C-alpha positions as CSV (number, residue, x, y, z in Angstrom):
1,M,24.3,-15.6,-8.2
2,L,23.3,-13.7,-11.4
3,A,23.5,-9.8,-11.1
4,G,22.6,-7.3,-13.6
5,T,22.8,-3.1,-13.4
6,A,21.3,-0.6,-15.5
7,K,21.3,3.1,-15.0
8,L,19.0,6.0,-16.7
9,D,19.0,10.0,-16.6
10,I,15.6,11.1,-15.2
11,T,16.2,14.7,-15.3
12,P,13.1,16.8,-15.9
13,T,13.5,18.2,-19.3
14,Q,11.5,21.2,-18.3
15,S,11.1,23.8,-15.0
16,V,9.3,21.7,-12.3
17,W,7.7,22.2,-8.5
18,M,10.5,20.6,-6.1
19,D,9.8,18.4,-3.5
20,G,10.8,18.4,0.2
21,M,10.8,22.1,1.4
22,I,8.4,24.7,0.8
23,R,9.2,26.7,-2.3
24,S,7.8,29.7,-3.7
25,H,7.9,28.8,-7.7
26,R,9.3,25.7,-9.9
27,S,12.8,25.0,-10.6
28,V,14.9,27.7,-12.4
29,G,17.7,24.9,-13.7
30,V,19.8,21.7,-13.3
31,H,22.6,22.2,-11.1
32,D,23.5,18.0,-11.7
33,P,21.7,15.5,-13.1
34,L,19.3,13.1,-11.4
35,F,19.5,9.0,-12.0
36,A,17.8,6.5,-11.5
37,R,19.9,2.9,-10.7
38,A,18.6,-0.7,-10.8
39,L,20.1,-3.8,-9.5
40,V,18.5,-7.4,-10.1
41,L,19.7,-10.8,-8.4
42,G,18.7,-14.2,-8.2
43,E,20.0,-17.5,-8.2
44,L,18.7,-18.5,-11.3
45,A,17.7,-17.1,-14.2
46,D,13.8,-17.7,-13.4
47,P,12.3,-14.1,-13.1
48,S,9.7,-15.5,-10.7
49,Q,13.0,-16.2,-8.2
50,M,14.7,-12.8,-9.2
51,L,15.1,-9.3,-6.9
52,A,15.1,-5.9,-8.1
53,I,16.1,-3.1,-6.4
54,V,15.9,0.7,-7.6
55,S,17.0,3.7,-6.3
56,A,15.6,7.1,-7.8
57,E,16.7,10.3,-7.2
58,V,14.0,12.1,-5.8
59,C,12.4,12.8,-3.0
60,A,9.7,10.4,-2.4
61,L,7.1,8.0,-4.4
62,G,3.8,7.5,-2.8
63,D,2.0,4.1,-2.1
64,R,0.1,4.5,-5.6
65,D,2.7,5.6,-8.0
66,S,5.3,2.9,-6.1
67,Q,2.7,0.5,-6.6
68,A,2.2,1.5,-10.6
69,A,5.9,1.0,-10.7
70,R,6.0,-2.4,-9.2
71,Q,3.4,-3.6,-11.3
72,A,5.1,-2.2,-14.5
73,V,8.0,-4.2,-13.5
74,A,6.1,-7.3,-12.9
75,A,4.6,-7.1,-16.4
76,Q,7.5,-6.2,-18.4
77,T,9.8,-8.6,-16.4
78,G,8.0,-11.5,-14.6
79,I,9.7,-10.3,-11.5
80,S,7.1,-10.7,-8.7
81,E,6.0,-7.4,-6.9
82,Q,6.8,-8.9,-3.8
83,R,10.2,-8.8,-4.8
84,V,10.5,-5.1,-6.4
85,I,11.5,-2.6,-4.2
86,I,11.4,1.1,-4.9
87,A,13.5,3.0,-3.1
88,T,13.7,6.7,-3.1
89,T,17.1,8.6,-2.1
90,H,15.2,11.8,-0.5
91,T,16.8,14.3,-2.3
92,H,14.9,17.7,-1.1
93,S,16.2,19.3,-4.3
94,G,14.3,16.9,-6.8
95,P,11.2,17.0,-8.6
96,A,7.7,16.9,-6.6
97,T,6.9,13.5,-7.0
98,F,5.2,13.3,-4.3
99,G,4.2,16.7,-3.5
100,Y,4.8,17.6,0.5
101,F,4.5,20.9,0.0
102,S,4.2,21.8,-3.7
103,P,1.9,20.4,-6.6
104,A,2.5,16.9,-7.7
105,E,4.3,16.6,-10.7
106,V,2.0,14.1,-12.0
107,A,3.1,14.2,-15.9
108,Y,6.6,13.4,-14.6
109,T,6.2,11.0,-11.8
110,E,3.8,9.2,-14.6
111,Q,6.3,8.9,-17.1
112,L,9.4,8.0,-14.3
113,C,7.2,4.8,-13.1
114,Q,7.2,3.5,-16.5
115,Q,10.7,4.6,-16.7
116,L,11.8,2.9,-13.9
117,A,9.9,-0.8,-15.2
118,A,12.1,-0.5,-18.4
119,L,15.2,0.4,-16.4
120,V,14.6,-3.0,-14.3
121,A,14.3,-4.8,-17.8
122,Q,17.4,-3.6,-18.6
123,A,19.0,-4.8,-15.8
124,A,17.4,-8.3,-15.9
125,G,18.5,-8.5,-19.6
126,N,22.4,-7.7,-18.3
127,T,22.6,-10.3,-15.3
128,E,25.6,-12.5,-15.4
129,P,27.1,-14.6,-12.9
130,A,28.1,-12.8,-10.1
131,A,29.8,-13.2,-6.7
132,V,28.6,-10.8,-3.6
133,G,29.6,-10.1,0.1
134,C,28.7,-7.6,2.4
135,A,30.3,-5.3,5.0
136,S,29.8,-2.5,7.1
137,G,31.8,0.9,7.8
138,R,31.5,4.4,9.8
139,E,30.5,7.5,8.4
140,E,30.4,10.4,11.2
141,T,30.6,13.2,9.8
142,I,27.4,13.9,7.5
143,S,24.6,12.9,9.9
144,N,23.7,14.6,13.2
145,Y,20.8,14.0,15.8
146,R,18.7,16.9,14.6
147,R,16.4,16.9,17.8
148,L,18.1,19.5,20.4
149,L,16.6,19.9,24.2
150,A,17.0,23.7,25.2
151,D,17.7,24.7,28.9
152,D,14.2,25.9,29.0
153,G,13.0,22.4,27.8
154,H,11.8,22.2,24.6
155,V,13.0,21.0,21.5
156,V,15.3,23.0,19.1
157,M,15.7,21.8,15.4
158,N,19.3,21.7,14.5
159,W,18.3,24.2,11.5
160,E,16.9,26.7,13.7
161,E,19.0,30.1,14.9
162,Y,19.4,29.6,18.6
163,P,21.9,30.7,21.0
164,P,24.2,27.8,21.6
165,E,24.9,28.6,25.2
166,H,21.2,27.7,25.8
167,I,21.4,24.3,24.2
168,V,21.8,21.2,26.7
169,D,22.2,18.4,24.4
170,P,21.1,16.3,21.6
171,L,17.9,14.4,22.3
172,G,19.3,11.0,20.5
173,E,22.3,9.9,18.7
174,A,22.6,9.4,14.4
175,D,23.8,6.0,13.0
176,P,27.0,6.4,11.6
177,E,26.9,2.5,10.1
178,V,27.4,2.3,6.1
179,G,26.3,-1.2,4.8
180,V,27.5,-2.0,1.8
181,L,26.6,-5.1,-0.8
182,K,29.6,-5.4,-3.0
183,V,28.6,-7.2,-6.6
184,A,31.6,-8.5,-8.4
185,A,31.8,-10.8,-11.7
186,A,31.9,-14.5,-10.8
187,E,35.2,-15.1,-12.7
188,D,37.0,-12.1,-11.6
189,P,36.1,-10.8,-7.9
190,R,38.5,-7.6,-9.0
191,K,35.8,-6.5,-11.6
192,V,32.9,-4.6,-9.6
193,I,29.8,-4.9,-10.9
194,C,27.7,-2.4,-8.0
195,L,28.2,-1.2,-4.6
196,L,24.8,-0.8,-3.3
197,F,25.5,1.4,0.0
198,N,22.9,2.3,2.8
199,H,23.8,5.1,5.3
200,A,20.6,7.2,7.1
201,G,20.6,11.0,6.4
202,H,18.6,13.6,4.8
203,P,20.1,14.8,1.8
204,N,18.9,18.4,2.2
205,V,22.4,20.2,2.1
206,M,20.9,22.8,-0.4
207,S,17.9,24.6,1.7
208,G,14.4,25.7,-0.1
209,D,16.2,28.7,-1.1
210,N,17.4,26.5,-4.0
211,Y,16.1,26.6,-7.2
212,L,18.5,24.2,-9.0
213,L,17.8,20.3,-9.6
214,S,20.5,18.2,-7.9
215,A,21.1,14.8,-6.5
216,D,22.3,16.1,-3.5
217,Y,25.2,14.3,-1.5
218,P,24.4,10.9,-1.9
219,G,24.5,11.9,-6.1
220,V,27.7,12.8,-5.0
221,A,28.6,9.8,-3.8
222,A,27.2,7.8,-6.2
223,R,29.1,9.7,-8.9
224,L,32.6,9.6,-7.5
225,L,32.5,5.8,-6.8
226,E,31.0,4.8,-10.3
227,H,34.5,6.8,-11.4
228,E,36.3,5.0,-9.3
229,H,35.2,1.7,-9.3
230,R,33.7,1.6,-12.7
231,A,30.7,0.1,-11.6
232,T,27.0,0.8,-10.6
233,A,26.8,2.5,-7.4
234,I,23.3,2.1,-5.8
235,F,22.3,4.6,-2.9
236,V,19.9,3.6,-0.2
237,N,19.0,5.8,2.7
238,G,18.4,4.0,6.0
239,A,16.3,5.1,9.1
240,Q,17.1,8.2,8.7
241,G,13.7,10.3,10.3
242,S,15.4,12.0,13.2
243,V,18.9,12.7,11.7
244,D,20.1,15.3,9.4
245,I,22.7,17.2,8.2
246,D,24.3,20.3,10.2
247,G,21.7,22.7,9.5
248,L,23.7,26.1,10.0
249,R,26.8,25.6,8.4
250,H,27.9,24.3,4.6
251,R,24.4,24.8,3.2
252,D,26.0,25.2,-0.6
253,W,27.5,23.3,-3.2
254,E,30.9,22.8,-2.1
255,G,29.3,21.3,1.5
256,M,27.4,19.2,-0.8
257,E,30.2,17.9,-2.5
258,R,32.4,17.7,1.1
259,A,29.6,15.5,2.3
260,G,29.2,13.1,-0.8
261,A,32.8,12.8,-1.0
262,A,32.9,11.6,2.7
263,L,30.2,9.1,2.0
264,A,32.3,7.8,-1.3
265,R,35.5,7.3,0.8
266,A,33.6,5.4,3.7
267,V,32.1,3.0,1.0
268,T,35.2,2.5,-0.6
269,E,36.9,1.6,2.6
270,T,34.4,-0.7,3.5
271,A,34.3,-2.1,0.0
272,R,37.9,-3.1,-0.2
273,A,37.2,-5.6,3.0
274,I,34.5,-7.5,1.5
275,T,35.4,-10.7,-0.4
276,P,32.6,-11.7,-2.7
277,T,31.5,-15.2,-2.5
278,P,29.5,-16.9,-6.1
279,N,27.9,-19.5,-3.6
280,A,25.6,-16.7,-1.3
281,A,22.5,-17.7,-1.1
282,L,19.4,-15.3,-1.4
283,R,16.5,-15.3,0.4
284,T,13.3,-13.2,0.4
285,A,9.8,-12.5,1.8
286,A,7.4,-9.7,2.9
287,V,4.4,-8.9,5.1
288,S,1.7,-6.5,4.9
289,Y,-0.5,-4.4,7.8
290,T,-1.6,-1.5,9.0
291,V,-0.7,1.3,11.8
292,P,-3.3,3.5,13.1
293,A,-3.5,7.2,11.7
294,R,-2.6,9.9,14.2
295,I,-5.9,11.1,16.5
296,I,-6.4,15.1,16.2
297,T,-7.6,16.3,19.7
298,D,-10.4,18.7,20.0
299,Q,-7.6,21.0,21.4
300,E,-5.0,20.8,18.2
301,W,-8.4,21.2,16.1
302,A,-9.4,24.5,17.2
303,W,-6.4,25.6,17.1
304,A,-5.9,24.4,13.6
305,Q,-9.4,26.6,12.9
306,E,-8.1,29.7,14.0
307,V,-4.9,29.7,12.2
308,L,-6.7,28.5,9.3
309,R,-9.3,31.4,9.8
310,R,-6.3,33.9,9.9
311,T,-4.4,32.5,6.8
312,G,-7.2,31.2,4.5
313,G,-5.3,28.0,4.2
314,T,-2.5,29.6,2.0
315,V,1.2,28.7,3.1
316,Q,4.4,30.5,2.9
317,A,7.8,29.6,1.6
318,L,10.4,28.9,4.0
319,A,14.0,27.6,3.9
320,D,14.0,25.1,5.8
321,G,10.8,23.4,8.5
322,V,7.1,24.3,8.4
323,G,5.3,27.4,9.6
324,E,2.1,27.4,11.4
325,D,0.2,27.8,8.4
326,Y,1.5,24.4,7.1
327,K,0.4,22.5,10.3
328,A,-3.0,23.5,10.3
329,V,-3.3,22.8,6.5
330,L,-2.0,19.2,7.7
331,L,-4.1,18.9,10.8
332,R,-7.4,19.3,8.8
333,E,-6.6,17.2,6.2
334,L,-5.5,14.4,8.9
335,R,-9.0,15.5,10.9
336,Q,-10.6,14.3,7.4
337,A,-8.6,11.2,7.4
338,Q,-9.2,10.3,11.0
339,G,-10.0,6.9,11.9
340,R,-8.6,4.9,9.0
341,G,-5.3,3.0,9.3
342,I,-2.4,3.6,7.3
343,P,-1.2,0.7,5.7
344,V,2.5,-0.6,5.7
345,E,4.5,-3.0,3.2
346,Q,7.9,-4.7,4.1
347,I,10.1,-6.8,2.3
348,C,13.1,-8.2,3.6
349,F,16.1,-9.8,1.8
350,A,19.2,-11.9,2.9
351,I,22.6,-12.7,1.4
352,G,24.4,-15.0,3.6
353,D,24.3,-13.2,7.0
354,A,23.3,-9.7,6.0
355,A,19.7,-8.4,5.7
356,F,18.2,-5.5,4.4
357,I,14.7,-4.4,5.6
358,T,12.4,-1.4,3.7
359,F,10.3,0.6,5.4
360,P,7.9,2.9,3.0
361,G,8.7,6.3,5.2
362,E,11.5,8.0,7.5
363,L,11.2,5.7,10.0
364,Y,13.1,7.3,13.7
365,T,16.9,6.5,13.6
366,E,16.5,5.0,17.0
367,I,13.7,2.8,15.9
368,G,15.5,1.2,13.0
369,M,19.0,1.3,15.4
370,R,16.9,-0.9,17.9
371,I,15.4,-3.2,14.8
372,K,19.2,-3.8,13.9
373,A,20.0,-4.6,17.2
374,Q,17.7,-7.2,17.8
375,S,17.9,-8.8,14.5
376,P,18.7,-12.5,14.6
377,F,21.3,-11.5,11.6
378,R,24.8,-10.3,11.9
379,R,24.3,-7.2,9.7
380,T,21.0,-5.8,8.9
381,Y,20.5,-2.4,7.4
382,I,17.0,-0.5,7.3
383,M,15.9,0.8,3.7
384,G,13.8,3.6,4.3
385,L,11.7,5.7,1.9
386,A,10.9,2.1,-0.2
387,N,7.9,1.4,-1.7
388,G,5.6,4.1,-0.3
389,Q,6.1,6.9,1.9
390,I,4.1,7.3,5.2
391,G,5.5,10.1,6.6
392,Y,7.5,10.3,9.9
393,V,7.1,7.3,12.3
394,P,8.8,9.0,15.8
395,T,9.1,7.3,19.1
396,R,6.6,7.5,21.5
397,K,9.3,9.2,23.9
398,A,9.8,12.1,21.2
399,I,6.2,12.8,20.5
400,A,6.0,13.2,24.7
401,E,8.8,15.7,24.0
402,G,7.8,17.5,20.5
403,G,9.7,19.1,17.9
404,Y,9.2,19.0,14.0
405,A,8.4,15.8,12.9
406,E,6.4,15.1,15.9
407,E,4.0,17.9,15.0
408,V,3.7,16.7,11.1
409,R,3.5,13.1,11.5
410,R,0.7,11.0,10.4
411,A,0.9,7.9,12.2
412,E,-0.1,7.2,16.1
413,G,2.6,6.7,18.2
414,S,2.0,3.1,19.0
415,A,3.5,2.7,15.4
416,E,6.9,2.5,17.1
417,E,6.1,-0.9,18.3
418,M,4.3,-2.4,15.9
419,V,7.0,-1.7,13.1
420,V,9.5,-3.2,15.3
421,R,7.6,-6.1,16.1
422,Q,6.6,-6.7,12.8
423,S,10.1,-6.0,11.1
424,L,12.0,-8.5,13.7
425,A,8.9,-11.3,13.0
426,L,9.8,-10.5,8.8
427,L,13.6,-11.0,9.7
428,G,13.3,-14.1,11.7
429,K,10.8,-15.3,9.0
430,V,13.8,-14.7,6.4
431,R,16.3,-16.3,8.9
432,A,14.4,-19.5,9.1
433,L,14.4,-20.1,5.4
434,S,18.0,-20.4,5.5
435,G,17.2,-23.8,7.7
436,E,19.5,-22.0,10.6
């Protein structure tokens, strides 16, 4: 196996709009720098047979920008677009590369796409013989299932101030699994080249009241791991659509450091148990399909029109979540786009008996856990927010129950089964490439 890494500071040099929360103005400074990191893997030096994994410390990249970055990677390196994964960590304190609630920073994002291509080219130029191994650990203190059942039957999000005595139970479970892909030098397995680590979480310790750019807790974890192991540490998020940090406690810089340190400890403990092998085989495959867009009912549209008349289509800043004003604007957008399918592309790569499968959005955690449980591989990890962002994909059950993401989703309820079916078929295809 050949492996190479590279790292690049992508911190904006001027004030920018920020993604992830509804904010009233641009950033006012930088708390901690933002980075993009790349890992290139291949059994041969032939670029067409290599795989590139990029993780950028921004909230999300849309389909068009992700595609532009992948095309630029292919042009500069010869690595096939279908072997390029552009993932984002989903920090809610990064520049508006997607433009969820704020104007998108188009010039910054276009520059970022070119920077990511140069980053992969640098990583490809740094390849050396390597040994690779994978293992799973657990981290149970960061992510919580964020949809809570109130005793009157409605769904409360875990960031909402609500009398605790009226909360019955969470409506699901978080996924505590931490996946670690350890890449070491072939001639000296003690020399770590890269730790690629995966965990499902929402990096929004700092709420919408924060106007300092930050990589949030995954950035803390990567910083600590790189200092300890003298290697590149690359975070890739999981199926994090229905989990979150504790919305009512530790929403400060100390809390961010605490969460990042907890994740770094879990990664280090897991990495210690891995004995990399230089003979691991790399297999990849991809699939493209379309999921149906959400259908806006006449009742929903009538409600949205009334809110739009009252608000004029303006949206007020909020520290967490969204208000009726934003929901009405979204429903208008979805109504106009009704009938158009939503394209989905997934890439799966496997090394030994471990598989990583991408998803271009925020897949509900229980859907991710279902895919993992039914996968033909011993270990399977979901890489969310990779190669695009189609928004939340909740379960049918959650849509019936209601809640924040259910109200702002873009996909129809049938997307759940389609994603599970396509994911398992792709995992099966990659499994078959090993001849087993």
